[in-house]
C-alpha distance (Angstrom), angle and dihedral (degrees) to the residues before:
residue distance angle dihedral
M1 . . .
A2 3.80 . .
S3 3.78 117.8 .
Q4 3.78 117.1 -103.7
F5 3.80 115.0 -111.4
V6 3.80 124.9 -153.6
V7 3.81 131.7 -164.6
I8 3.81 113.8 -109.6
H9 3.80 100.5 168.4
R10 3.81 135.2 26.8
T11 3.79 125.2 -170.1
T12 3.77 140.8 152.6
D13 3.80 89.6 -139.4
P14 3.85 107.7 91.7
I15 3.81 91.4 -169.9
E16 3.81 91.6 57.1
A17 3.81 91.4 46.5
Q18 3.82 91.9 50.0
M19 3.82 92.1 49.1
I20 3.83 93.4 50.3
T21 3.79 92.2 46.8
E22 3.81 92.6 51.4
L23 3.83 93.0 47.2
L24 3.80 91.5 50.8
Q25 3.79 91.3 48.4
E26 3.82 90.9 50.0
E27 3.81 88.0 56.7
G28 3.78 91.9 54.4
L29 3.80 98.8 -101.2
D30 3.78 119.6 139.0
A31 3.82 96.9 -120.3
R32 3.77 129.9 159.3
L33 3.79 136.4 -176.3
V34 3.80 119.0 -126.8
G35 3.78 123.5 -176.9
T36 3.73 144.4 72.7
Q37 3.79 92.8 -21.7
D38 3.81 85.5 73.9
G39 3.79 97.2 69.4
A40 3.80 112.0 -39.1
L41 3.80 113.8 -172.5
L42 3.79 89.2 -130.2
G43 3.78 113.9 21.6
A44 3.79 93.1 -166.6
A45 3.80 89.1 62.0
Q46 3.80 96.5 50.2
F47 3.80 91.2 112.6
I48 3.80 91.6 75.8
F49 3.79 95.2 52.9
E50 3.78 131.3 77.7
S51 3.79 127.8 -99.0
R52 3.81 122.0 -163.3
V53 3.78 132.3 -158.7
E54 3.80 112.8 -147.2
V55 3.81 132.0 -172.4
R56 3.78 135.6 179.2
F57 3.79 113.3 -76.0
D58 3.80 93.6 -116.2
Q59 3.84 90.9 54.1
A60 3.81 96.8 45.0
E61 3.81 98.2 101.2
E62 3.79 94.3 48.1
A63 3.81 92.2 45.1
A64 3.82 93.0 48.7
L65 3.79 91.2 54.1
R66 3.79 90.7 48.8
V67 3.83 92.1 49.5
A68 3.81 90.4 51.4
S69 3.80 89.1 51.3
I70 3.82 92.4 49.2
L71 3.80 92.7 50.8
E72 3.81 92.0 45.9
E73 3.80 89.9 53.2
Q74 3.82 89.2 51.5
V75 3.78 92.0 52.2
E76 3.80 93.6 46.9
G77 3.80 90.4 50.1
A78 3.78 92.1 49.9
E79 3.81 92.0 47.5
A80 3.79 91.4 50.2
E81 3.79 90.9 49.4
G82 3.80 91.1 48.3
A83 3.81 91.9 49.0
A84 3.79 90.7 50.7
E85 3.81 91.8 50.2
Q86 3.81 90.8 48.3
A87 3.79 91.8 49.7
D88 3.80 91.1 49.4
A89 3.81 90.6 50.0
A90 3.81 90.9 49.4
A91 3.78 92.4 49.5
A92 3.80 91.4 48.9
G93 3.80 90.6 49.6
E94 3.79 92.6 51.2
G95 3.77 92.5 47.8
E96 3.79 95.5 49.5
A97 3.78 103.2 37.6
G98 3.80 105.2 15.4
A99 3.78 88.2 -132.9
E100 3.78 116.6 -174.3
T101 3.78 93.0 -143.0
D102 3.76 115.2 81.6
A103 3.80 103.8 -125.5
G104 3.78 91.0 -159.5
S105 3.80 91.5 62.1
I106 3.79 96.3 57.1
P107 3.80 107.3 108.3
A108 3.77 119.3 -125.2
A109 3.77 115.4 -100.7
E110 3.76 114.0 -95.1
P111 3.79 119.7 -133.1
G112 3.80 111.5 -94.2
D113 3.76 124.7 -121.8
D114 3.77 89.8 -98.6
E115 3.78 94.8 50.9
P116 3.82 128.9 78.6
S117 3.76 116.8 -110.2
P118 3.80 113.6 -116.9
P119 3.80 114.2 -101.6
A120 3.77 114.7 -93.8
P121 3.81 115.0 -109.5
G122 3.76 111.7 -86.3
T123 3.81 93.8 17.8
T124 3.76 133.1 94.0
A125 3.77 124.2 -119.9
D126 3.79 87.5 -137.7
P127 3.81 112.8 88.4
S128 3.80 109.6 -142.6
R129 3.81 99.8 -167.3
D130 3.80 95.6 95.2
P131 3.81 119.9 81.0
T132 3.78 106.5 -110.5
W133 3.76 115.6 175.8
S134 3.80 100.2 37.4
P135 3.84 99.1 65.6
L136 3.78 92.4 41.0
L137 3.80 92.9 49.4
G138 3.80 88.5 47.0
L139 3.79 91.6 54.0
C140 3.80 90.9 47.9
A141 3.81 88.8 50.2
V142 3.80 89.2 54.1
F143 3.81 89.4 51.0
G144 3.80 89.4 51.2
A145 3.80 93.0 46.7
F146 3.79 92.3 53.6
F147 3.80 91.0 47.2
Y148 3.82 89.4 52.0
I149 3.80 89.2 52.0
T150 3.79 95.7 47.1
G151 3.77 103.3 31.5
E152 3.79 106.1 -175.9
H153 3.80 96.9 -46.3
G154 3.78 112.3 130.6
E155 3.78 95.0 -157.4
R156 3.78 91.7 54.8
L157 3.82 90.6 49.4
L158 3.79 90.5 53.2
E159 3.78 91.0 47.8
L160 3.80 92.9 52.6
G161 3.80 97.6 46.5
A162 3.81 116.6 -69.9
L163 3.80 118.6 155.4
T164 3.81 122.7 -112.1
G165 3.78 105.7 171.5
W166 3.79 122.4 -53.5
P167 3.82 107.8 -18.3
P168 3.81 123.9 -133.0
A169 3.79 116.9 -98.0
A170 3.80 92.1 -98.7
Q171 3.82 90.7 56.4
L172 3.79 103.2 43.1
Y173 3.80 86.8 123.4
R174 3.82 85.8 82.3
L175 3.82 88.5 77.2
V176 3.82 86.0 74.0
T177 3.82 106.9 20.7
H178 3.82 93.1 60.8
A179 3.81 89.4 68.6
F180 3.81 92.4 64.2
L181 3.82 92.3 56.8
H182 3.81 125.9 79.9
A183 3.78 133.3 -164.0
S184 3.81 100.6 -144.8
V185 3.79 144.6 1.6
A186 3.82 90.4 -99.0
H187 3.80 90.9 51.3
L188 3.79 91.1 51.0
A189 3.82 94.3 45.0
V190 3.82 95.1 50.1
N191 3.80 92.7 48.8
A192 3.81 94.1 44.9
V193 3.82 94.7 50.5
S194 3.81 92.4 44.3
L195 3.80 91.0 49.1
L196 3.80 91.7 52.6
L197 3.81 94.4 48.2
F198 3.79 101.6 42.5
G199 3.80 94.9 32.7
W200 3.80 91.1 54.4
V201 3.80 92.2 52.6
A202 3.82 94.3 44.4
I203 3.81 92.9 48.7
R204 3.79 92.8 51.9
L205 3.80 90.4 48.9
F206 3.80 101.0 42.8
G207 3.81 107.0 14.2
L208 3.78 130.8 -101.8
G209 3.81 97.3 -88.3
R210 3.79 97.9 50.3
T211 3.79 91.6 43.0
A212 3.81 90.6 52.2
L213 3.80 90.7 51.8
V214 3.81 93.6 48.5
Y215 3.82 89.7 47.3
A216 3.80 90.7 52.1
L217 3.82 92.2 47.8
G218 3.80 91.1 48.8
L219 3.79 90.3 49.0
L220 3.81 92.0 50.1
A221 3.82 93.2 45.6
S222 3.81 92.2 50.1
G223 3.82 89.4 48.6
I224 3.81 91.7 52.2
A225 3.82 92.3 46.9
T226 3.81 90.8 48.5
A227 3.80 93.8 48.5
L228 3.81 91.6 50.2
T229 3.80 96.7 49.1
L230 3.82 109.8 27.4
D231 3.79 128.2 61.5
H232 3.82 98.9 -173.9
A233 3.80 127.7 81.5
A234 3.81 112.9 -72.3
V235 3.81 128.9 -170.1
G236 3.80 136.9 161.7
A237 3.81 141.1 73.2
S238 3.80 98.4 -111.6
G239 3.81 92.5 118.1
A240 3.82 91.4 57.4
I241 3.80 91.1 44.7
Y242 3.80 89.8 54.7
T243 3.80 85.1 53.5
L244 3.82 90.9 56.6
A245 3.81 92.9 44.9
T246 3.81 92.1 52.0
L247 3.81 92.0 44.2
A248 3.80 92.3 51.5
L249 3.80 93.6 45.3
L250 3.82 94.6 50.0
G251 3.80 91.5 44.6
R252 3.79 90.5 54.5
L253 3.79 92.2 44.7
R254 3.81 92.8 51.9
L255 3.78 90.8 51.5
A256 3.79 90.4 49.5
V257 3.81 93.0 51.0
R258 3.82 93.3 48.1
A259 3.80 97.0 40.1
P260 3.81 118.8 111.2
A261 3.79 117.8 -110.6
L262 3.81 90.8 -96.7
H263 3.81 91.6 62.8
R264 3.82 104.0 25.1
K265 3.80 97.4 93.0
R266 3.78 90.5 49.1
E267 3.81 91.9 51.0
L268 3.81 92.6 47.7
L269 3.79 89.4 52.1
R270 3.79 88.9 54.9
V271 3.81 90.4 51.6
F272 3.80 88.7 52.0
G273 3.80 91.0 48.5
L274 3.79 90.5 52.6
L275 3.80 91.4 49.1
V276 3.79 88.3 54.4
L277 3.80 86.3 62.1
V278 3.81 98.4 39.0
I279 3.80 97.9 52.9
P280 3.85 98.0 53.4
S281 3.80 90.6 42.5
S282 3.80 89.8 53.6
L283 3.79 92.7 49.4
T284 3.82 96.1 45.9
P285 3.85 96.4 78.2
I286 3.80 90.2 50.7
V287 3.81 91.7 51.3
V288 3.80 91.9 46.7
A289 3.80 91.1 49.9
S290 3.80 92.1 49.2
V291 3.80 93.0 58.8
G292 3.81 97.4 41.2
D293 3.76 143.6 26.8
T294 3.82 95.3 -91.0
V295 3.81 117.2 128.7
V296 3.81 114.8 -139.9
N297 3.80 112.2 -135.1
Y298 3.80 99.9 -138.5
V299 3.80 91.8 167.3
A300 3.82 90.9 61.8
H301 3.80 90.5 47.1
L302 3.80 91.7 52.3
A303 3.80 91.9 47.9
G304 3.80 90.2 49.8
V305 3.81 92.3 49.8
T306 3.81 90.1 50.2
I307 3.81 93.2 53.9
G308 3.81 91.9 44.0
A309 3.80 91.8 49.9
A310 3.80 92.6 49.4
A311 3.81 92.3 48.3
G312 3.81 93.3 43.8
W313 3.80 90.4 52.3
W314 3.80 95.6 45.4
L315 3.82 104.4 38.1
R316 3.77 122.3 77.0
P317 3.81 116.6 -139.9
A318 3.79 113.9 -99.0
P319 3.83 116.3 -88.0
T320 3.78 117.7 -99.5
E321 3.79 92.2 -139.4
E322 3.80 128.7 63.1
D323 3.80 109.3 -78.3
A324 3.81 118.4 177.6
A325 3.81 93.7 -166.7
F326 3.80 92.3 52.3
R327 3.80 91.8 46.5
R328 3.79 90.4 52.9
R329 3.81 92.4 49.5
N330 3.78 90.0 45.7
W331 3.81 90.7 54.7
I332 3.81 91.9 48.9
A333 3.80 91.4 49.3
G334 3.81 91.4 47.7
L335 3.79 93.8 50.6
T336 3.81 90.3 47.8
G337 3.81 90.8 50.8
A338 3.81 91.5 47.9
A339 3.81 90.1 51.0
L340 3.81 91.1 51.8
L341 3.81 90.9 50.4
L342 3.80 99.8 40.8
G343 3.82 100.8 32.2
P344 3.83 95.4 72.0
W345 3.80 90.6 51.4
L346 3.78 91.2 52.6
W347 3.81 87.5 49.0
R348 3.80 90.8 50.4
L349 3.82 92.0 48.6
A350 3.78 91.1 48.9
A351 3.81 91.0 49.1
G352 3.80 90.8 49.3
S353 3.78 92.1 49.5
A354 3.82 90.7 50.1
Q355 3.81 91.5 51.4
G356 3.79 91.4 46.1
G357 3.83 90.8 50.8
C-alpha cells in the first residue's frame, strides 16, 4: 500500500515551493511538490495559485522543522542585506550632505491602518479557511440552469427577469435577476469561467463573505447603470465579474506595493499573472460581438470596474491568522450579499404567484 503523504508547507510562490522540495529531497526526505506545476489551466497565471510541499507521514515532523529552519535562514539573509543597504545609504547621506541625523537609524515606515500588513515569511497572504470552489460552482450552476430554462428565446428571458430600460416599481427585481440570465452558450461559458477564476482569487484575498457582498454590489450597480442608459433587453453578469476582476487585481497590487523586498518580486509576478487573465477576458466580449449580433454592455462593465476599484482600495486583505472579529464581519458581509442576490428572486416569485392567483 502506498505511503500516506501530508502537507507541511503551503505557498503561492512556486519558486519557494520548488526550492524547499529540492532541499528536503537532498537531505533524504521523501518530498514532493503538488500544485499548478502539475497541469495548470493557464501556466502563465500559476503565480496566483497555491503550491504545496508534501512528505511521507512518518517524516512530517522532521520535515516541518527543516522547513522552518530554511525559512528562518531566508529571513535572516534578507534582514542582513537590508541592514547593509541601509547602512550604505546612511554613509552616502553623511558624506554628501553632512547631515546631523543618522539616516540609518530612521525606522522603516509601518503599514497604516488602511493598508494591508505584508505577509509573514513562510506564509501566504491568501487565507485558505474559506470554501472557495463550492459557492462559485453553485453560482455557475444557477447560471446554467436558467440558460437551460430560457434557451435563446427573448420572450422567455423577459418573462424571467431581463432588463429593458428602467423597470416599473413593481419589477425593480429586474436590476438583479437579469444577471442570472444569458443570451447564448458562449455568453454563459465566458461568464462562468471568468467568475471561477477571478472569484477564486478575490475570495482568497478578501474572504468569501466580503467578496460575495462586493459581487452583489457590483451586480446591482451594473444593473442600475444598464437600466438608466439602455432601452433594449439586457442579460448577463459581466458587470459583476468585472467587479471581481478589478477587486482581485487591486488586492494583489496593494500586497505587492507593501511587501518587503524579500517578497516583492513574487507579489509582482502574481499581479502579472492576474493581468494575463484579465486582458483576454476583457477582450473576449468584443470579439464575440464582432462575429455576431450581440451588443456588448460597456456601461455595465464600467459600473462594475468602479465598484471593484472602490472596494479594492478600501478593503484590507483578510488576515492570515485566526481573527474572530474578522470572521464575524465576514459572515455579516456574506449574509448581506446573499440577501441582495436572493431577495430579488423571492420578490419576483412572489409577484409571479400574485399574478397567477
